[in-house]
C-alpha positions as CSV (number, residue, x, y, z in Angstrom):
1,M,0.0,-0.2,-0.1
2,I,1.1,3.5,-0.9
3,S,0.2,6.5,1.3
4,V,0.1,9.8,0.1
5,I,0.4,11.9,2.8
6,D,-2.7,14.6,2.9
7,Y,-1.6,18.1,4.5
8,D,-3.9,20.3,2.2
9,A,-1.3,20.4,-0.7
10,G,-3.0,20.9,-3.7
11,N,-2.0,18.0,-6.4
12,L,-2.8,15.2,-4.0
13,N,-6.0,13.7,-6.5
14,S,-3.8,13.4,-9.6
15,V,-1.1,11.8,-7.6
16,E,-3.7,9.4,-6.4
17,K,-5.3,8.9,-9.8
18,A,-2.2,8.3,-11.6
19,L,-1.1,5.5,-8.9
20,I,-4.6,4.0,-8.7
21,S,-4.3,3.9,-12.9
22,L,-1.2,1.8,-12.4
23,G,-3.4,-0.9,-10.5
24,E,-1.5,0.2,-7.0
25,E,-3.5,0.2,-3.7
26,V,-3.3,3.8,-2.6
27,V,-4.7,5.6,0.8
28,V,-4.7,9.9,1.3
29,S,-3.9,9.9,5.0
30,R,-2.9,12.4,7.6
31,D,-3.2,9.6,10.3
32,S,0.7,9.2,11.4
33,S,0.0,5.3,12.7
34,E,-1.5,4.9,8.9
35,I,1.3,6.2,7.3
36,L,4.0,4.5,9.1
37,Q,2.6,1.3,8.6
38,A,2.3,2.1,4.6
39,D,4.8,0.0,2.4
40,K,5.8,3.4,0.9
41,V,5.1,7.1,1.3
42,I,4.6,9.9,-0.8
43,L,4.8,13.7,0.0
44,P,3.2,15.7,-2.8
45,G,2.9,19.7,-2.8
46,V,2.2,22.5,-4.9
47,G,2.3,26.1,-2.7
48,S,5.0,28.1,-0.4
49,F,7.3,26.6,1.4
50,G,6.2,28.5,4.6
51,D,2.9,27.6,4.5
52,A,3.6,23.7,4.0
53,M,5.6,23.2,7.0
54,N,2.9,25.1,9.0
55,N,0.5,22.4,7.6
56,L,2.7,19.9,8.6
57,D,3.7,20.9,11.8
58,H,-0.5,21.9,12.3
59,F,-1.1,18.1,11.4
60,N,1.6,17.1,13.6
61,L,3.5,15.0,10.3
62,V,7.4,16.6,10.8
63,D,8.0,13.5,12.9
64,T,5.8,11.0,11.0
65,I,8.2,11.8,8.1
66,K,11.5,11.8,9.6
67,K,10.2,8.5,11.3
68,V,9.4,7.4,7.6
69,A,12.6,8.4,6.4
70,E,14.7,7.0,8.9
71,K,12.8,3.5,9.2
72,D,13.8,2.7,5.3
73,T,10.5,2.9,3.7
74,P,10.9,3.7,0.6
75,F,9.5,7.6,0.5
76,L,9.2,10.0,-3.0
77,G,8.7,13.7,-2.7
78,I,7.4,15.5,-5.6
79,C,7.6,19.2,-6.4
80,L,7.5,21.0,-3.0
81,G,7.6,17.4,-1.3
82,L,11.2,17.8,-2.8
83,Q,11.8,21.2,-1.5
84,L,10.6,20.4,1.9
85,L,13.1,17.3,2.6
86,F,16.0,20.1,2.9
87,K,16.7,22.6,5.6
88,E,15.5,26.1,4.0
89,S,14.2,27.9,1.4
90,E,14.7,31.5,-0.2
91,E,10.9,31.5,-0.4
92,T,10.4,31.6,3.3
93,P,13.5,32.9,5.0
94,G,13.7,31.6,8.6
95,V,11.2,28.4,8.2
96,E,12.8,25.5,8.6
97,G,12.4,22.5,6.2
98,L,12.5,18.8,7.0
99,N,16.4,18.7,6.9
100,I,16.3,15.3,5.8
101,L,19.1,16.0,3.0
102,P,21.7,18.3,2.9
103,G,20.7,21.1,0.6
104,R,18.9,24.6,-0.1
105,I,16.0,25.9,-2.1
106,L,16.9,29.1,-4.0
107,K,15.0,31.2,-6.4
108,I,15.3,30.6,-10.1
109,P,17.7,33.5,-11.0
110,A,15.9,35.9,-13.8
111,A,17.3,35.6,-17.2
112,K,16.4,37.3,-20.9
113,G,13.8,35.4,-22.3
114,I,13.0,33.1,-19.4
115,K,9.6,32.9,-17.6
116,I,9.6,32.4,-13.7
117,P,7.2,30.4,-12.6
118,H,9.1,27.9,-15.1
119,M,5.8,26.0,-16.4
120,G,6.4,23.6,-19.0
121,W,8.4,20.5,-20.3
122,N,12.0,20.1,-20.0
123,S,14.5,17.1,-20.9
124,L,16.5,15.4,-18.0
125,E,20.2,14.3,-17.9
126,V,19.7,11.4,-16.0
127,K,22.8,9.8,-13.9
128,P,23.5,6.2,-15.2
129,G,21.6,3.9,-12.7
130,A,19.0,5.9,-11.2
131,K,16.1,3.9,-9.8
132,L,13.4,6.2,-10.6
133,F,14.2,6.2,-14.1
134,K,14.7,2.6,-15.2
135,G,13.4,1.7,-18.8
136,L,13.5,5.3,-19.7
137,S,15.7,7.1,-22.8
138,D,18.6,9.1,-21.4
139,N,17.2,12.4,-21.9
140,P,13.4,12.0,-20.8
141,Y,10.9,15.1,-20.8
142,V,8.9,15.7,-17.9
143,Y,6.6,18.6,-16.5
144,F,7.7,21.5,-14.0
145,V,5.7,24.1,-12.6
146,H,8.3,25.9,-10.0
147,S,10.1,29.2,-9.1
148,Y,12.3,28.0,-6.5
149,Y,14.8,25.0,-7.2
150,L,17.3,22.7,-5.5
151,K,21.1,23.3,-5.3
152,A,22.1,20.0,-3.5
153,D,25.2,20.3,-1.2
154,D,26.2,16.8,-2.1
155,E,26.3,16.0,-6.2
156,A,26.3,12.3,-5.3
157,I,22.7,12.5,-4.3
158,V,21.4,14.0,-7.6
159,A,19.8,11.7,-10.1
160,A,18.9,13.9,-12.8
161,S,19.1,17.4,-13.4
162,T,17.9,19.9,-16.5
163,E,18.8,23.6,-17.0
164,Y,16.7,26.5,-17.1
165,S,18.3,29.8,-16.5
166,T,20.8,27.8,-14.4
167,H,21.7,24.3,-13.5
168,I,18.5,22.9,-11.4
169,H,18.8,19.6,-9.7
170,A,15.9,18.1,-10.8
171,S,15.6,14.7,-8.9
172,V,17.7,12.9,-6.1
173,E,18.1,9.9,-4.4
174,K,19.6,8.8,-1.1
175,D,19.2,5.3,0.5
176,N,15.4,5.2,1.0
177,V,14.7,8.8,-0.3
178,F,13.5,10.0,-3.4
179,A,12.5,13.3,-4.9
180,C,11.4,14.8,-7.9
181,Q,11.2,18.8,-8.9
182,F,9.0,18.0,-11.7
183,H,5.6,16.3,-11.6
184,P,5.6,12.8,-12.7
185,E,1.6,12.5,-12.5
186,K,1.3,15.1,-15.0
187,S,4.3,13.7,-17.2
188,S,2.4,11.5,-19.3
189,E,3.6,7.9,-19.9
190,T,7.1,9.1,-19.0
191,G,5.6,10.4,-15.7
192,L,3.9,7.5,-15.1
193,R,6.8,4.9,-15.5
194,I,8.7,7.1,-13.0
195,L,5.9,6.3,-10.4
196,K,5.7,2.7,-11.3
197,N,9.3,2.3,-10.8
198,F,8.8,4.0,-7.5
199,A,6.1,1.9,-6.7
200,E,8.0,-1.3,-7.5
201,L,11.0,-0.5,-5.6
């Protein structure tokens, strides 16, 4: 069973529908015991870093997520769910993230001809052996919607990257913790394959 964490994040339904279309058993929950018993856990997210951390605090989910990460349950952060795994974001200075992985969330720098937020399809440069991207081409196209991006402290955890005004760490993998800045649930067959790879971990 896959638990999708419900903290009023915005893109829960599309993630749930995508998983159901793959034949997965899904529960959308904010119940800590239910989340901790799941075989796999997904933290989706659309919105601001500060509001999201407030909601996770409000629903007593911060410790729950840290326990999931510690107990080797496969965990996937999507979009804002990736950003929350890190210590801080320029979007909301002074608000501490989950601090599960080392790195910072920075604002995409302005550049000529570049629109922010970044909305649209970009190709990825995927690191060989990256588990989420098994069976995909070397440069798969995926769908992004974001104004902030990850700069990981440790290049070794970066599974895929893209270029949009700057070099963006678009996906990370470390032990049981996985995350994507892009939206696999909105990335057509490529995205479904990524979700299927996660479900089969």
